[in-house]
C-alpha positions as a printed Julia matrix, in Angstrom:
272×3 Matrix{Float64}:
  17.94   85.26  -45.92
  21.49   84.13  -47.1
  23.36   82.17  -44.51
  27.01   81.66  -44.58
  29.22   79.33  -42.69
  32.39   80.09  -40.88
  35.41   78.76  -42.97
  36.4    75.81  -40.7
  32.81   74.25  -41.19
  32.92   73.96  -45.16
  36.73   73.48  -45.66
  37.24   70.36  -43.41
  35.83   67.98  -45.78
  38.57   68.66  -48.03
  41.62   68.12  -45.51
  39.64   64.7   -44.88
  39.84   63.28  -48.55
  43.33   62.31  -48.08
  41.98   60.0   -45.28
  39.35   58.68  -47.32
  41.75   57.83  -49.99
  43.82   56.08  -47.72
  41.25   53.73  -46.77
  39.74   53.51  -49.85
  43.36   52.13  -51.11
  43.75   50.03  -48.07
  39.94   48.36  -48.74
  41.13   47.52  -52.53
  44.58   45.83  -51.35
  42.65   44.07  -48.6
  39.96   42.56  -51.2
  42.68   41.73  -53.06
  44.52   39.63  -50.74
  41.09   38.12  -49.72
  40.75   36.92  -53.54
  44.13   35.55  -53.63
  43.68   33.49  -50.52
  40.38   31.99  -51.76
  41.81   31.35  -54.79
  44.53   29.07  -53.42
  42.55   27.82  -50.92
  40.3    26.55  -53.23
  42.87   24.54  -55.11
  44.26   23.05  -51.73
  41.77   19.89  -52.1
  43.67   17.89  -54.49
  43.93   13.7   -55.06
  46.71   11.93  -57.16
  46.11    9.95  -60.11
  47.26    6.56  -59.02
  47.59    2.63  -60.27
  46.24   -0.14  -59.13
  43.22   -2.58  -58.55
  39.68   -1.67  -59.16
  36.5    -4.02  -58.13
  33.12   -2.67  -59.15
  30.36   -3.96  -56.73
  26.28   -3.96  -56.73
  25.1    -2.9   -53.22
  22.05   -3.54  -51.57
  20.52   -4.47  -48.21
  19.93   -7.86  -47.68
  17.59   -9.79  -45.2
  18.72  -13.17  -43.3
  16.35  -15.89  -43.86
  16.24  -19.56  -42.97
  16.5   -22.08  -46.11
  14.48  -25.09  -44.19
  11.02  -24.23  -42.44
   8.09  -26.07  -41.88
   4.29  -24.83  -41.65
   2.04  -27.46  -40.38
  -1.09  -26.88  -42.09
  -4.02  -29.43  -42.73
  -6.24  -29.84  -45.67
  -9.66  -30.0   -44.07
 -10.98  -28.54  -40.62
 -10.34  -30.47  -37.31
 -10.14  -29.51  -33.96
  -6.97  -29.21  -31.83
  -6.81  -31.83  -29.07
  -3.53  -30.84  -27.87
  -0.53  -28.51  -28.32
   2.74  -29.97  -27.17
   4.84  -26.93  -27.99
   5.45  -23.02  -27.4
   6.83  -20.76  -29.34
  10.51  -20.54  -28.62
  10.92  -24.39  -28.01
  13.9   -26.55  -29.24
  12.64  -29.66  -31.24
  14.1   -32.64  -32.79
  13.07  -34.79  -35.65
  10.05  -36.57  -34.54
   8.95  -34.46  -31.94
   5.15  -34.15  -31.29
   4.0   -30.83  -32.35
  -0.25  -30.95  -32.29
  -2.55  -33.42  -31.92
  -6.1   -33.12  -33.81
  -9.19  -34.77  -33.39
  -9.08  -36.3   -37.12
  -5.33  -36.91  -37.94
  -3.85  -37.51  -34.51
  -0.36  -36.47  -33.8
   1.7   -34.65  -36.22
   5.17  -34.19  -35.53
   8.15  -32.01  -36.83
  10.0   -33.51  -39.92
  13.55  -31.89  -38.67
  15.27  -30.21  -35.83
  14.86  -26.72  -35.12
  13.03  -24.15  -33.06
   9.51  -23.42  -32.86
   8.75  -19.82  -34.24
   4.96  -19.42  -34.39
   2.22  -21.4   -32.72
  -0.97  -19.83  -34.24
  -4.23  -21.73  -32.56
  -4.82  -22.85  -29.12
  -6.24  -26.14  -27.66
  -9.79  -26.84  -28.69
  -9.66  -24.48  -31.09
 -10.64  -25.06  -34.73
  -8.1   -25.4   -37.84
  -9.06  -23.49  -40.8
  -7.68  -25.19  -43.42
  -4.15  -24.32  -45.2
  -3.47  -22.06  -42.66
  -0.17  -22.8   -40.69
  -1.06  -24.07  -37.16
   2.86  -24.23  -36.19
   5.97  -22.87  -37.8
   9.65  -24.65  -37.19
  12.72  -23.14  -38.59
  15.89  -24.49  -38.76
  18.21  -21.39  -37.47
  21.59  -22.91  -38.74
  20.91  -23.13  -42.32
  20.54  -19.3   -43.22
  20.93  -17.69  -46.52
  20.53  -13.99  -47.68
  17.86  -12.54  -49.95
  18.3    -9.2   -51.48
  16.1    -7.49  -54.08
  17.86   -5.36  -56.63
  16.72   -2.92  -59.54
  17.3    -4.08  -63.31
  20.53   -1.98  -63.67
  22.39   -4.06  -60.96
  21.01   -7.51  -61.35
  22.39   -7.5   -65.02
  25.53   -7.45  -63.45
  25.2   -10.46  -60.9
  25.88  -13.61  -61.84
  26.23  -17.34  -60.13
  29.26  -17.59  -58.26
  30.35  -13.97  -57.89
  32.05  -13.26  -54.33
  29.77  -11.05  -51.85
  31.05   -9.03  -48.79
  28.61   -9.03  -45.89
  28.4    -6.56  -42.92
  25.93   -6.72  -40.27
  25.59   -3.69  -38.44
  25.13   -4.93  -35.1
  28.5    -6.75  -35.6
  30.35   -3.27  -36.15
  32.82   -3.17  -38.92
  33.17   -7.31  -39.04
  32.77   -8.27  -42.31
  32.03  -11.79  -43.63
  32.01  -13.68  -47.3
  29.47  -15.27  -48.95
  28.53  -16.43  -52.65
  25.99  -15.83  -55.23
  23.71  -18.85  -55.43
  20.94  -17.54  -57.93
  19.4   -14.4   -59.53
  15.79  -14.89  -60.38
  12.77  -12.45  -60.69
  10.15  -12.38  -58.45
   6.95  -10.06  -58.44
   8.04   -7.66  -60.68
  11.66   -7.51  -58.61
  14.89   -9.19  -59.3
  16.05  -11.33  -56.26
  19.56  -12.48  -55.56
  20.11  -15.64  -53.16
  23.68  -15.67  -51.2
  24.88  -18.28  -49.27
  26.76  -16.47  -46.26
  29.97  -18.14  -44.72
  30.97  -18.21  -41.0
  28.26  -15.86  -39.63
  27.71  -16.28  -36.0
  24.47  -18.08  -34.49
  23.27  -14.86  -32.99
  22.46  -13.76  -36.69
  18.73  -14.6   -36.85
  16.51  -14.71  -39.63
  14.72  -11.38  -40.0
  18.26   -9.61  -39.19
  19.33   -7.38  -42.44
  23.05   -6.99  -43.57
  24.88   -4.33  -46.07
  26.05   -6.73  -48.7
  28.74   -5.69  -51.79
  28.33   -8.08  -54.55
  31.69   -8.04  -56.67
  30.68   -8.39  -60.34
  33.81   -7.2   -61.92
  37.66   -6.62  -61.25
  40.95   -5.03  -62.93
  44.39   -5.12  -62.15
  47.31   -2.39  -62.74
  44.98    0.3   -64.15
  45.11    3.98  -63.7
  42.62    4.96  -61.38
  41.05    8.48  -61.2
  39.27   10.2   -57.71
  35.57    9.97  -58.43
  34.94   13.41  -56.45
  37.5    14.99  -59.12
  35.21   14.05  -62.16
  32.16   15.98  -63.38
  30.31   15.46  -66.46
  33.05   13.52  -68.06
  36.06   16.29  -67.07
  38.61   16.72  -64.59
  40.57   19.81  -63.59
  44.39   19.03  -63.05
  46.53   21.7   -60.95
  49.9    21.91  -62.47
  52.44   24.77  -61.33
  49.69   26.87  -59.74
  47.29   26.68  -63.19
  44.67   24.11  -63.49
  43.91   22.78  -66.84
  40.52   21.01  -67.68
  40.94   17.5   -69.14
  38.2    15.33  -70.93
  38.31   11.6   -69.9
  36.4     8.01  -70.36
  35.72    6.13  -67.06
  35.03    2.39  -66.81
  35.02    0.56  -63.69
  34.18    2.33  -60.68
  33.85    1.84  -56.86
  32.9     4.28  -53.86
  36.57    6.47  -54.21
  37.91    5.69  -57.67
  37.19    5.18  -61.5
  39.35    2.98  -64.08
  40.68    5.55  -66.64
  39.56    4.23  -70.39
  41.24    7.26  -72.29
  42.27   10.82  -71.39
  45.14   13.04  -71.68
  46.45   12.52  -67.98
  49.49   11.07  -66.25
  50.03    9.24  -63.0
  50.94   11.5   -60.16
  48.71   14.4   -61.63
  46.81   16.31  -58.86
  43.25   16.39  -59.76
  41.19   18.93  -58.2
  38.48   17.61  -56.0
  35.08   18.61  -54.14
  35.39   17.45  -50.69
  32.25   16.48  -48.79
  30.33   18.95  -46.52
């Protein structure tokens, strides 16, 4: 059976077509505007090429240690007759520490703080094990372990910047005393200057060892360098330039060669 539709039922879609065309045209315009906005917005994060000084540093997490520690040990077994001190006691040079049956009374060789008492009265001491430990809390140094790549840049006498998390952003200075291998690692011994007495052995510090520096060099923003190339924004257009860099810090890299100029705006990738 053939079914016929009223005239207004099949002619209506033809009347709607102009509206659909207008909506489609408006959608295309909207997408075009959005594309332009995104393109311009992608160029908003720029940083200028500048001239200045740069300091390259090796960073690490250092531990505070005492440079004068005394561990009372004996060579043969002996019972303890009396212990004169407790952990935390302040002692002077010559203060009695422990009296043994076989050796008499052993005394502290310097002034400091008792940080460990490992035995009790009447116990028998095992040879070569620490009985009492005395530490001079005023004679402190920092020790940091570095990888080979960082250790080769470190030398005696280099300046060190020191920051303790417990003291906020306050910074202290220090100096590299020595670099040496130890158990497959590379240790750096740092002498700090002016650190407060509340900084105790066992605490940690962020350190930056200044390994090299240059003055009046061209500096590129590190966030704009990718695979040895940077993007320069000029008159709304972007050009790509190859660059060779030298010293680096956390923000800038020294320009060794590249067709760029002071004041050029480099596209950078912001942290998210």
